[in-house]
N, CA, C, O and the ligand as a Tripos MOL2 file, in Angstrom:
@<TRIPOS>MOLECULE
protein
  277   275    70     0     0
PROTEIN
NO_CHARGES

@<TRIPOS>ATOM
      1 N           2.2290   -7.9900   15.0850 N.3       1 MET1
      2 CA          1.9310   -6.6150   15.4830 C.3       1 MET1
      3 C           3.1860   -5.8620   15.8920 C.2       1 MET1
      4 O           3.3510   -5.5610   17.0750 O.2       1 MET1
      5 N           4.0370   -5.5610   15.0030 N.am      2 ASN2
      6 CA          5.1900   -4.7500   15.3610 C.3       2 ASN2
      7 C           5.2450   -3.5170   14.4650 C.2       2 ASN2
      8 O           4.5190   -3.4150   13.4760 O.2       2 ASN2
      9 N           6.1130   -2.5910   14.8290 N.am      3 ALA3
     10 CA          6.1680   -1.3120   14.1230 C.3       3 ALA3
     11 C           6.4980   -1.4900   12.6460 C.2       3 ALA3
     12 O           6.0790   -0.6910   11.8080 O.2       3 ALA3
     13 N           7.2450   -2.5330   12.3350 N.am      4 GLN4
     14 CA          7.6680   -2.7240   10.9520 C.3       4 GLN4
     15 C           6.5080   -2.9850   10.0110 C.2       4 GLN4
     16 O           6.5500   -2.6050    8.8410 O.2       4 GLN4
     17 N           5.4700   -3.6360   10.5250 N.am      5 THR5
     18 CA          4.3570   -3.9700    9.6490 C.3       5 THR5
     19 C           3.2110   -2.9730    9.7530 C.2       5 THR5
     20 O           2.1730   -3.1460    9.1140 O.2       5 THR5
     21 N           3.3950   -1.9380   10.5520 N.am      6 ALA6
     22 CA          2.3410   -0.9490   10.7220 C.3       6 ALA6
     23 C           2.1040   -0.1630    9.4420 C.2       6 ALA6
     24 O           0.9650    0.1290    9.0780 O.2       6 ALA6
     25 N           3.1890    0.1730    8.7670 N.am      7 ASP7
     26 CA          3.0710    0.9380    7.5350 C.3       7 ASP7
     27 C           3.3710    0.0500    6.3320 C.2       7 ASP7
     28 O           4.5270   -0.2570    6.0390 O.2       7 ASP7
     29 N           2.3210   -0.3510    5.6510 N.am      8 HIS8
     30 CA          2.5190   -1.1820    4.4680 C.3       8 HIS8
     31 C           2.8440   -0.3150    3.2580 C.2       8 HIS8
     32 O           2.2570    0.7510    3.0750 O.2       8 HIS8
     33 N           3.7730   -0.7730    2.4430 N.am      9 PRO9
     34 CA          4.0260   -0.0580    1.1910 C.3       9 PRO9
     35 C           2.7680   -0.1360    0.3260 C.2       9 PRO9
     36 O           2.0080   -1.1000    0.4170 O.2       9 PRO9
     37 N           2.5540    0.8570   -0.4940 N.am     10 THR10
     38 CA          1.4050    0.8130   -1.3880 C.3      10 THR10
     39 C           1.6750   -0.1970   -2.5000 C.2      10 THR10
     40 O           2.8140   -0.5970   -2.7410 O.2      10 THR10
     41 N           0.5940   -0.5970   -3.1700 N.am     11 THR11
     42 CA          0.7700   -1.5240   -4.2920 C.3      11 THR11
     43 C           1.6780   -0.9080   -5.3400 C.2      11 THR11
     44 O           2.4670   -1.6000   -5.9830 O.2      11 THR11
     45 N           1.5560    0.4040   -5.5050 N.am     12 ALA12
     46 CA          2.4120    1.0980   -6.4730 C.3      12 ALA12
     47 C           3.8780    0.9740   -6.0760 C.2      12 ALA12
     48 O           4.7510    0.7790   -6.9220 O.2      12 ALA12
     49 N           4.1340    1.0920   -4.7730 N.am     13 GLN13
     50 CA          5.5170    0.9710   -4.3030 C.3      13 GLN13
     51 C           6.0380   -0.4480   -4.5050 C.2      13 GLN13
     52 O           7.1810   -0.6530   -4.9130 O.2      13 GLN13
     53 N           5.1770   -1.4240   -4.2100 N.am     14 LEU14
     54 CA          5.5700   -2.8160   -4.3880 C.3      14 LEU14
     55 C           5.8340   -3.0960   -5.8620 C.2      14 LEU14
     56 O           6.7570   -3.8300   -6.2150 O.2      14 LEU14
     57 N           5.0120   -2.5020   -6.7060 N.am     15 THR15
     58 CA          5.1800   -2.6860   -8.1500 C.3      15 THR15
     59 C           6.5090   -2.1060   -8.6040 C.2      15 THR15
     60 O           7.2440   -2.7430   -9.3590 O.2      15 THR15
     61 N           6.8140   -0.9220   -8.1540 N.am     16 GLU16
     62 CA          8.0630   -0.2840   -8.5470 C.3      16 GLU16
     63 C           9.2560   -1.0660   -7.9990 C.2      16 GLU16
     64 O          10.3280   -1.1120   -8.6020 O.2      16 GLU16
     65 N           9.0330   -1.6790   -6.8350 N.am     17 PHE17
     66 CA         10.0760   -2.5240   -6.2520 C.3      17 PHE17
     67 C          10.3560   -3.7070   -7.1780 C.2      17 PHE17
     68 O          11.5060   -4.0340   -7.4700 O.2      17 PHE17
     69 N           9.2680   -4.3390   -7.6330 N.am     18 VAL18
     70 CA          9.3960   -5.4850   -8.5410 C.3      18 VAL18
     71 C          10.0820   -5.0710   -9.8390 C.2      18 VAL18
     72 O          10.9130   -5.7960  -10.3870 O.2      18 VAL18
     73 N           9.7130   -3.8980  -10.3070 N.am     19 LEU19
     74 CA         10.2610   -3.4200  -11.5790 C.3      19 LEU19
     75 C          11.6470   -2.8040  -11.4140 C.2      19 LEU19
     76 O          12.2940   -2.4220  -12.3900 O.2      19 LEU19
     77 N          12.0930   -2.7150  -10.1530 N.am     20 GLY20
     78 CA         13.4280   -2.1770   -9.8960 C.3      20 GLY20
     79 C          13.5220   -0.6850  -10.1140 C.2      20 GLY20
     80 O          14.5820   -0.1650  -10.4610 O.2      20 GLY20
     81 N          12.4190    0.0010   -9.9120 N.am     21 ARG21
     82 CA         12.4110    1.4450  -10.1430 C.3      21 ARG21
     83 C          12.6380    2.2630   -8.8800 C.2      21 ARG21
     84 O          12.8140    3.4800   -8.9380 O.2      21 ARG21
     85 N          12.6320    1.5790   -7.7320 N.am     22 LEU22
     86 CA         12.8540    2.3050   -6.4840 C.3      22 LEU22
     87 C          14.3350    2.6320   -6.3280 C.2      22 LEU22
     88 O          15.2010    1.9780   -6.9090 O.2      22 LEU22
     89 N          14.5970    3.6490   -5.5390 N.am     23 THR23
     90 CA         15.9880    3.9520   -5.2180 C.3      23 THR23
     91 C          16.5130    2.8370   -4.3220 C.2      23 THR23
     92 O          15.7330    2.0760   -3.7510 O.2      23 THR23
     93 N          17.8050    2.7430   -4.2010 N.am     24 THR24
     94 CA         18.4010    1.7040   -3.3630 C.3      24 THR24
     95 C          17.8680    1.7830   -1.9450 C.2      24 THR24
     96 O          17.6050    0.7660   -1.3030 O.2      24 THR24
     97 N          17.7140    3.0040   -1.4720 N.am     25 GLU25
     98 CA         17.2300    3.2100   -0.1020 C.3      25 GLU25
     99 C          15.7920    2.7230    0.0550 C.2      25 GLU25
    100 O          15.4770    1.9850    0.9890 O.2      25 GLU25
    101 N          14.9250    3.1410   -0.8610 N.am     26 ASP26
    102 CA         13.5190    2.7290   -0.8020 C.3      26 ASP26
    103 C          13.3680    1.2270   -1.0190 C.2      26 ASP26
    104 O          12.5700    0.5630   -0.3580 O.2      26 ASP26
    105 N          14.1440    0.7150   -1.9510 N.am     27 SER27
    106 CA         14.0930   -0.7080   -2.2600 C.3      27 SER27
    107 C          14.4690   -1.5310   -1.0380 C.2      27 SER27
    108 O          13.8560   -2.5610   -0.7570 O.2      27 SER27
    109 N          15.4800   -1.0700   -0.3180 N.am     28 ASP28
    110 CA         15.9390   -1.7530    0.8810 C.3      28 ASP28
    111 C          14.8640   -1.7200    1.9520 C.2      28 ASP28
    112 O          14.6490   -2.6920    2.6760 O.2      28 ASP28
    113 N          14.1970   -0.5810    2.0350 N.am     29 GLN29
    114 CA         13.1440   -0.4040    3.0340 C.3      29 GLN29
    115 C          11.9730   -1.3480    2.7520 C.2      29 GLN29
    116 O          11.4460   -1.9950    3.6570 O.2      29 GLN29
    117 N          11.5810   -1.4100    1.4830 N.am     30 VAL30
    118 CA         10.4770   -2.2860    1.0830 C.3      30 VAL30
    119 C          10.8650   -3.7490    1.2990 C.2      30 VAL30
    120 O          10.0630   -4.5500    1.7790 O.2      30 VAL30
    121 N          12.0910   -4.0840    0.9430 N.am     31 ALA31
    122 CA         12.5660   -5.4590    1.0920 C.3      31 ALA31
    123 C          12.5100   -5.8990    2.5530 C.2      31 ALA31
    124 O          12.1030   -7.0190    2.8620 O.2      31 ALA31
    125 N          12.9250   -4.9990    3.4460 N.am     32 ARG32
    126 CA         12.9090   -5.3300    4.8790 C.3      32 ARG32
    127 C          11.4830   -5.5170    5.3720 C.2      32 ARG32
    128 O          11.2060   -6.4050    6.1780 O.2      32 ARG32
    129 N          10.5750   -4.6690    4.8790 N.am     33 HIS33
    130 CA          9.1780   -4.7820    5.2870 C.3      33 HIS33
    131 C           8.5960   -6.1090    4.8250 C.2      33 HIS33
    132 O           7.9190   -6.8000    5.5870 O.2      33 HIS33
    133 N           8.8610   -6.4560    3.5850 N.am     34 ILE34
    134 CA          8.3240   -7.6870    3.0100 C.3      34 ILE34
    135 C           8.8060   -8.9100    3.7820 C.2      34 ILE34
    136 O           8.0650   -9.8760    3.9660 O.2      34 ILE34
    137 N          10.0500   -8.8540    4.2260 N.am     35 GLU35
    138 CA         10.5990   -9.9650    4.9970 C.3      35 GLU35
    139 C           9.8160  -10.1840    6.2880 C.2      35 GLU35
    140 O           9.7020  -11.3080    6.7770 O.2      35 GLU35
    141 N           9.2760   -9.0900    6.8320 N.am     36 ALA36
    142 CA          8.5740   -9.1700    8.1070 C.3      36 ALA36
    143 C           7.0590   -9.2040    7.9410 C.2      36 ALA36
    144 O           6.3260   -9.3490    8.9190 O.2      36 ALA36
    145 N           6.5900   -9.0690    6.6940 N.am     37 CYS37
    146 CA          5.1520   -8.9510    6.4780 C.3      37 CYS37
    147 C           4.6620   -9.9750    5.4510 C.2      37 CYS37
    148 O           4.9000   -9.8250    4.2520 O.2      37 CYS37
    149 N           3.9870  -10.9990    5.9240 N.am     38 ASP38
    150 CA          3.4810  -12.0320    5.0250 C.3      38 ASP38
    151 C           2.4530  -11.4750    4.0530 C.2      38 ASP38
    152 O           2.3500  -11.9140    2.9070 O.2      38 ASP38
    153 N           1.6920  -10.4940    4.5400 N.am     39 SER39
    154 CA          0.6580   -9.8970    3.7100 C.3      39 SER39
    155 C           1.2450   -9.2620    2.4530 C.2      39 SER39
    156 O           0.8060   -9.5310    1.3340 O.2      39 SER39
    157 N           2.2440   -8.4150    2.6660 N.am     40 CYS40
    158 CA          2.8720   -7.7260    1.5350 C.3      40 CYS40
    159 C           3.6650   -8.7140    0.6750 C.2      40 CYS40
    160 O           3.7750   -8.5490   -0.5400 O.2      40 CYS40
    161 N           4.2070   -9.7260    1.3170 N.am     41 CYS41
    162 CA          4.9400  -10.7490    0.5740 C.3      41 CYS41
    163 C           3.9910  -11.4420   -0.4030 C.2      41 CYS41
    164 O           4.3470  -11.7290   -1.5460 O.2      41 CYS41
    165 N           2.7790  -11.7020    0.0770 N.am     42 GLY42
    166 CA          1.7850  -12.3370   -0.7760 C.3      42 GLY42
    167 C           1.3740  -11.4380   -1.9260 C.2      42 GLY42
    168 O           1.2100  -11.8930   -3.0580 O.2      42 GLY42
    169 N           1.2070  -10.1520   -1.6250 N.am     43 ILE43
    170 CA          0.8410   -9.1820   -2.6550 C.3      43 ILE43
    171 C           1.9430   -9.1140   -3.7040 C.2      43 ILE43
    172 O           1.6880   -9.0870   -4.9080 O.2      43 ILE43
    173 N           3.1550   -9.0870   -3.2150 N.am     44 LEU44
    174 CA          4.3050   -8.9750   -4.1090 C.3      44 LEU44
    175 C           4.3470  -10.1450   -5.0990 C.2      44 LEU44
    176 O           4.6460   -9.9720   -6.2810 O.2      44 LEU44
    177 N           4.0430  -11.3270   -4.5880 N.am     45 GLN45
    178 CA          4.1030  -12.5160   -5.4390 C.3      45 GLN45
    179 C           2.9820  -12.5370   -6.4600 C.2      45 GLN45
    180 O           3.0460  -13.2680   -7.4490 O.2      45 GLN45
    181 N           1.9560  -11.7350   -6.2180 N.am     46 LYS46
    182 CA          0.8390  -11.7000   -7.1690 C.3      46 LYS46
    183 C           1.0530  -10.6610   -8.2560 C.2      46 LYS46
    184 O           0.3300  -10.6240   -9.2510 O.2      46 LYS46
    185 N           2.0570   -9.8170   -8.0510 N.am     47 ILE47
    186 CA          2.3320   -8.8110   -9.0740 C.3      47 ILE47
    187 C           3.0160   -9.4970  -10.2610 C.2      47 ILE47
    188 O           4.1260  -10.0140  -10.1360 O.2      47 ILE47
    189 N           2.3520   -9.4940  -11.3870 N.am     48 PRO48
    190 CA          2.8640  -10.1980  -12.5580 C.3      48 PRO48
    191 C           3.9080   -9.4150  -13.3380 C.2      48 PRO48
    192 O           3.7380   -9.1590  -14.5300 O.2      48 PRO48
    193 N           4.9750   -9.0390  -12.6750 N.am     49 ASP49
    194 CA          6.0930   -8.3770  -13.3460 C.3      49 ASP49
    195 C           5.6880   -7.3370  -14.3780 C.2      49 ASP49
    196 O           5.0530   -6.3300  -14.0640 O.2      49 ASP49
    197 N           6.0740   -7.6120  -15.6220 N.am     50 ASP50
    198 CA          5.8380   -6.6330  -16.6860 C.3      50 ASP50
    199 C           4.3670   -6.4620  -17.0130 C.2      50 ASP50
    200 O           3.9750   -5.4600  -17.6120 O.2      50 ASP50
    201 N           3.5560   -7.4260  -16.6280 N.am     51 ARG51
    202 CA          2.1260   -7.2720  -16.9070 C.3      51 ARG51
    203 C           1.5240   -6.1740  -16.0520 C.2      51 ARG51
    204 O           0.4340   -5.6740  -16.3290 O.2      51 ARG51
    205 N           2.2630   -5.8020  -14.9930 N.am     52 MET52
    206 CA          1.8050   -4.7220  -14.1420 C.3      52 MET52
    207 C           1.7490   -3.4190  -14.9280 C.2      52 MET52
    208 O           0.9600   -2.5270  -14.6140 O.2      52 MET52
    209 N           2.5730   -3.3190  -15.9250 N.am     53 VAL53
    210 CA          2.5650   -2.1300  -16.7660 C.3      53 VAL53
    211 C           1.2450   -2.0500  -17.5230 C.2      53 VAL53
    212 O           0.6950   -0.9660  -17.7200 O.2      53 VAL53
    213 N           0.7490   -3.1980  -17.9380 N.am     54 GLN54
    214 CA         -0.5250   -3.2360  -18.6460 C.3      54 GLN54
    215 C          -1.6610   -2.8510  -17.7000 C.2      54 GLN54
    216 O          -2.6380   -2.2200  -18.1030 O.2      54 GLN54
    217 N          -1.5130   -3.2410  -16.4470 N.am     55 LEU55
    218 CA         -2.5400   -2.9410  -15.4540 C.3      55 LEU55
    219 C          -2.8000   -1.4440  -15.3690 C.2      55 LEU55
    220 O          -3.9320   -1.0050  -15.1690 O.2      55 LEU55
    221 N          -1.7490   -0.6840  -15.5200 N.am     56 ALA56
    222 CA         -1.8750    0.7670  -15.4290 C.3      56 ALA56
    223 C          -2.7390    1.3250  -16.5550 C.2      56 ALA56
    224 O          -3.3930    2.3560  -16.3960 O.2      56 ALA56
    225 N          -2.7360    0.6390  -17.6810 N.am     57 THR57
    226 CA         -3.4900    1.1520  -18.8240 C.3      57 THR57
    227 C          -4.7690    0.3620  -19.0900 C.2      57 THR57
    228 O          -5.6850    0.8620  -19.7410 O.2      57 THR57
    229 N          -4.8320   -0.8780  -18.5850 N.am     58 ALA58
    230 CA         -6.0100   -1.7040  -18.8160 C.3      58 ALA58
    231 C          -6.3930   -2.4770  -17.5640 C.2      58 ALA58
    232 O          -6.2530   -3.7000  -17.5320 O.2      58 ALA58
    233 N          -6.8750   -1.7900  -16.5330 N.am     59 PRO59
    234 CA         -7.2150   -2.4240  -15.2550 C.3      59 PRO59
    235 C          -8.2960   -3.4900  -15.3930 C.2      59 PRO59
    236 O          -8.3680   -4.4010  -14.5680 O.2      59 PRO59
    237 N          -9.1230   -3.3940  -16.4040 N.am     60 GLU60
    238 CA        -10.2000   -4.3820  -16.5490 C.3      60 GLU60
    239 C          -9.6670   -5.7760  -16.8810 C.2      60 GLU60
    240 O         -10.3960   -6.7640  -16.8000 O.2      60 GLU60
    241 N          -8.3860   -5.8430  -17.2560 N.am     61 ARG61
    242 CA         -7.8060   -7.1410  -17.5960 C.3      61 ARG61
    243 C          -7.2680   -7.8500  -16.3690 C.2      61 ARG61
    244 O          -6.8270   -8.9970  -16.4410 O.2      61 ARG61
    245 N          -7.3080   -7.1560  -15.2420 N.am     62 PHE62
    246 CA         -6.7890   -7.7320  -14.0060 C.3      62 PHE62
    247 C          -7.9390   -8.2090  -13.1420 C.2      62 PHE62
    248 O          -8.7280   -7.3960  -12.6600 O.2      62 PHE62
    249 N          -8.0460   -9.5160  -12.9370 N.am     63 HIS63
    250 CA         -9.1380  -10.0610  -12.1450 C.3      63 HIS63
    251 C          -8.6060  -10.8540  -10.9570 C.2      63 HIS63
    252 O          -8.3350  -12.0490  -11.0790 O.2      63 HIS63
    253 N          -8.4550  -10.1980   -9.8100 N.am     64 PRO64
    254 CA         -7.9210  -10.8490   -8.6080 C.3      64 PRO64
    255 C          -8.7110  -12.0870   -8.2020 C.2      64 PRO64
    256 O          -8.1270  -13.0780   -7.7630 O.2      64 PRO64
    257 N         -10.0150  -12.0380   -8.3430 N.am     65 LEU65
    258 CA        -10.8590  -13.1620   -7.9130 C.3      65 LEU65
    259 C         -10.6690  -14.3770   -8.8150 C.2      65 LEU65
    260 O         -10.9640  -15.4970   -8.3990 O.2      65 LEU65
    261 N         -10.1920  -14.1850  -10.0190 N.am     66 ALA66
    262 CA        -10.0210  -15.2810  -10.9590 C.3      66 ALA66
    263 C          -8.8810  -16.2010  -10.5520 C.2      66 ALA66
    264 O          -8.7920  -17.3360  -11.0220 O.2      66 ALA66
    265 N          -8.0100  -15.7100   -9.6760 N.am     67 SER67
    266 CA         -6.8250  -16.4890   -9.3070 C.3      67 SER67
    267 C          -7.0660  -17.3770   -8.0930 C.2      67 SER67
    268 O          -6.1730  -18.1140   -7.6750 O.2      67 SER67
    269 N          -8.2670  -17.3100   -7.5230 N.am     68 ARG68
    270 CA         -8.5130  -18.1540   -6.3520 C.3      68 ARG68
    271 C          -8.6700  -19.6180   -6.7840 C.2      68 ARG68
    272 O          -9.0760  -19.9000   -7.9110 O.2      68 ARG68
    273 N          -8.3450  -20.5340   -5.8830 N.am     69 PRO69
    274 CA         -8.3700  -21.9720   -6.2110 C.3      69 PRO69
    275 C          -9.7540  -22.4790   -6.5910 C.2      69 PRO69
    276 O          -9.9170  -23.6630   -6.8880 O.2      69 PRO69
    277 ZN          3.0080   -5.1320    4.8360 Zn       70 ZN70
@<TRIPOS>BOND
     1     1     2 1
     2     2     3 1
     3     3     4 2
     4     3     5 am
     5     5     6 1
     6     6     7 1
     7     7     8 2
     8     7     9 am
     9     9    10 1
    10    10    11 1
    11    11    12 2
    12    11    13 am
    13    13    14 1
    14    14    15 1
    15    15    16 2
    16    15    17 am
    17    17    18 1
    18    18    19 1
    19    19    20 2
    20    19    21 am
    21    21    22 1
    22    22    23 1
    23    23    24 2
    24    23    25 am
    25    25    26 1
    26    26    27 1
    27    27    28 2
    28    27    29 am
    29    29    30 1
    30    30    31 1
    31    31    32 2
    32    31    33 am
    33    33    34 1
    34    34    35 1
    35    35    36 2
    36    35    37 am
    37    37    38 1
    38    38    39 1
    39    39    40 2
    40    39    41 am
    41    41    42 1
    42    42    43 1
    43    43    44 2
    44    43    45 am
    45    45    46 1
    46    46    47 1
    47    47    48 2
    48    47    49 am
    49    49    50 1
    50    50    51 1
    51    51    52 2
    52    51    53 am
    53    53    54 1
    54    54    55 1
    55    55    56 2
    56    55    57 am
    57    57    58 1
    58    58    59 1
    59    59    60 2
    60    59    61 am
    61    61    62 1
    62    62    63 1
    63    63    64 2
    64    63    65 am
    65    65    66 1
    66    66    67 1
    67    67    68 2
    68    67    69 am
    69    69    70 1
    70    70    71 1
    71    71    72 2
    72    71    73 am
    73    73    74 1
    74    74    75 1
    75    75    76 2
    76    75    77 am
    77    77    78 1
    78    78    79 1
    79    79    80 2
    80    79    81 am
    81    81    82 1
    82    82    83 1
    83    83    84 2
    84    83    85 am
    85    85    86 1
    86    86    87 1
    87    87    88 2
    88    87    89 am
    89    89    90 1
    90    90    91 1
    91    91    92 2
    92    91    93 am
    93    93    94 1
    94    94    95 1
    95    95    96 2
    96    95    97 am
    97    97    98 1
    98    98    99 1
    99    99   100 2
   100    99   101 am
   101   101   102 1
   102   102   103 1
   103   103   104 2
   104   103   105 am
   105   105   106 1
   106   106   107 1
   107   107   108 2
   108   107   109 am
   109   109   110 1
   110   110   111 1
   111   111   112 2
   112   111   113 am
   113   113   114 1
   114   114   115 1
   115   115   116 2
   116   115   117 am
   117   117   118 1
   118   118   119 1
   119   119   120 2
   120   119   121 am
   121   121   122 1
   122   122   123 1
   123   123   124 2
   124   123   125 am
   125   125   126 1
   126   126   127 1
   127   127   128 2
   128   127   129 am
   129   129   130 1
   130   130   131 1
   131   131   132 2
   132   131   133 am
   133   133   134 1
   134   134   135 1
   135   135   136 2
   136   135   137 am
   137   137   138 1
   138   138   139 1
   139   139   140 2
   140   139   141 am
   141   141   142 1
   142   142   143 1
   143   143   144 2
   144   143   145 am
   145   145   146 1
   146   146   147 1
   147   147   148 2
   148   147   149 am
   149   149   150 1
   150   150   151 1
   151   151   152 2
   152   151   153 am
   153   153   154 1
   154   154   155 1
   155   155   156 2
   156   155   157 am
   157   157   158 1
   158   158   159 1
   159   159   160 2
   160   159   161 am
   161   161   162 1
   162   162   163 1
   163   163   164 2
   164   163   165 am
   165   165   166 1
   166   166   167 1
   167   167   168 2
   168   167   169 am
   169   169   170 1
   170   170   171 1
   171   171   172 2
   172   171   173 am
   173   173   174 1
   174   174   175 1
   175   175   176 2
   176   175   177 am
   177   177   178 1
   178   178   179 1
   179   179   180 2
   180   179   181 am
   181   181   182 1
   182   182   183 1
   183   183   184 2
   184   183   185 am
   185   185   186 1
   186   186   187 1
   187   187   188 2
   188   187   189 am
   189   189   190 1
   190   190   191 1
   191   191   192 2
   192   191   193 am
   193   193   194 1
   194   194   195 1
   195   195   196 2
   196   195   197 am
   197   197   198 1
   198   198   199 1
   199   199   200 2
   200   199   201 am
   201   201   202 1
   202   202   203 1
   203   203   204 2
   204   203   205 am
   205   205   206 1
   206   206   207 1
   207   207   208 2
   208   207   209 am
   209   209   210 1
   210   210   211 1
   211   211   212 2
   212   211   213 am
   213   213   214 1
   214   214   215 1
   215   215   216 2
   216   215   217 am
   217   217   218 1
   218   218   219 1
   219   219   220 2
   220   219   221 am
   221   221   222 1
   222   222   223 1
   223   223   224 2
   224   223   225 am
   225   225   226 1
   226   226   227 1
   227   227   228 2
   228   227   229 am
   229   229   230 1
   230   230   231 1
   231   231   232 2
   232   231   233 am
   233   233   234 1
   234   234   235 1
   235   235   236 2
   236   235   237 am
   237   237   238 1
   238   238   239 1
   239   239   240 2
   240   239   241 am
   241   241   242 1
   242   242   243 1
   243   243   244 2
   244   243   245 am
   245   245   246 1
   246   246   247 1
   247   247   248 2
   248   247   249 am
   249   249   250 1
   250   250   251 1
   251   251   252 2
   252   251   253 am
   253   253   254 1
   254   254   255 1
   255   255   256 2
   256   255   257 am
   257   257   258 1
   258   258   259 1
   259   259   260 2
   260   259   261 am
   261   261   262 1
   262   262   263 1
   263   263   264 2
   264   263   265 am
   265   265   266 1
   266   266   267 1
   267   267   268 2
   268   267   269 am
   269   269   270 1
   270   270   271 1
   271   271   272 2
   272   271   273 am
   273   273   274 1
   274   274   275 1
   275   275   276 2
@<TRIPOS>SUBSTRUCTURE
     1 MET1         2 RESIDUE 1 A MET
     2 ASN2         6 RESIDUE 1 A ASN
     3 ALA3        10 RESIDUE 1 A ALA
     4 GLN4        14 RESIDUE 1 A GLN
     5 THR5        18 RESIDUE 1 A THR
     6 ALA6        22 RESIDUE 1 A ALA
     7 ASP7        26 RESIDUE 1 A ASP
     8 HIS8        30 RESIDUE 1 A HIS
     9 PRO9        34 RESIDUE 1 A PRO
    10 THR10       38 RESIDUE 1 A THR
    11 THR11       42 RESIDUE 1 A THR
    12 ALA12       46 RESIDUE 1 A ALA
    13 GLN13       50 RESIDUE 1 A GLN
    14 LEU14       54 RESIDUE 1 A LEU
    15 THR15       58 RESIDUE 1 A THR
    16 GLU16       62 RESIDUE 1 A GLU
    17 PHE17       66 RESIDUE 1 A PHE
    18 VAL18       70 RESIDUE 1 A VAL
    19 LEU19       74 RESIDUE 1 A LEU
    20 GLY20       78 RESIDUE 1 A GLY
    21 ARG21       82 RESIDUE 1 A ARG
    22 LEU22       86 RESIDUE 1 A LEU
    23 THR23       90 RESIDUE 1 A THR
    24 THR24       94 RESIDUE 1 A THR
    25 GLU25       98 RESIDUE 1 A GLU
    26 ASP26      102 RESIDUE 1 A ASP
    27 SER27      106 RESIDUE 1 A SER
    28 ASP28      110 RESIDUE 1 A ASP
    29 GLN29      114 RESIDUE 1 A GLN
    30 VAL30      118 RESIDUE 1 A VAL
    31 ALA31      122 RESIDUE 1 A ALA
    32 ARG32      126 RESIDUE 1 A ARG
    33 HIS33      130 RESIDUE 1 A HIS
    34 ILE34      134 RESIDUE 1 A ILE
    35 GLU35      138 RESIDUE 1 A GLU
    36 ALA36      142 RESIDUE 1 A ALA
    37 CYS37      146 RESIDUE 1 A CYS
    38 ASP38      150 RESIDUE 1 A ASP
    39 SER39      154 RESIDUE 1 A SER
    40 CYS40      158 RESIDUE 1 A CYS
    41 CYS41      162 RESIDUE 1 A CYS
    42 GLY42      166 RESIDUE 1 A GLY
    43 ILE43      170 RESIDUE 1 A ILE
    44 LEU44      174 RESIDUE 1 A LEU
    45 GLN45      178 RESIDUE 1 A GLN
    46 LYS46      182 RESIDUE 1 A LYS
    47 ILE47      186 RESIDUE 1 A ILE
    48 PRO48      190 RESIDUE 1 A PRO
    49 ASP49      194 RESIDUE 1 A ASP
    50 ASP50      198 RESIDUE 1 A ASP
    51 ARG51      202 RESIDUE 1 A ARG
    52 MET52      206 RESIDUE 1 A MET
    53 VAL53      210 RESIDUE 1 A VAL
    54 GLN54      214 RESIDUE 1 A GLN
    55 LEU55      218 RESIDUE 1 A LEU
    56 ALA56      222 RESIDUE 1 A ALA
    57 THR57      226 RESIDUE 1 A THR
    58 ALA58      230 RESIDUE 1 A ALA
    59 PRO59      234 RESIDUE 1 A PRO
    60 GLU60      238 RESIDUE 1 A GLU
    61 ARG61      242 RESIDUE 1 A ARG
    62 PHE62      246 RESIDUE 1 A PHE
    63 HIS63      250 RESIDUE 1 A HIS
    64 PRO64      254 RESIDUE 1 A PRO
    65 LEU65      258 RESIDUE 1 A LEU
    66 ALA66      262 RESIDUE 1 A ALA
    67 SER67      266 RESIDUE 1 A SER
    68 ARG68      270 RESIDUE 1 A ARG
    69 PRO69      274 RESIDUE 1 A PRO
    70 ZN70       277 GROUP 0 **** ****
């Protein structure tokens, strides 16, 4: 419960971070948040890199529940 984790980056921001589309400043900000936030770190690891681009056009192909053990 600290100020750093109060504001989570959006999934879109995390995606752009993964794709390297954020500015250096924003990227640094997201990186610092992820270091302090296990939740966002977990989300980040679930973003399938370039497949995220497909998600934007074909969301039905993304099944979060399918990845559970
Ligand atoms: Zn977070």
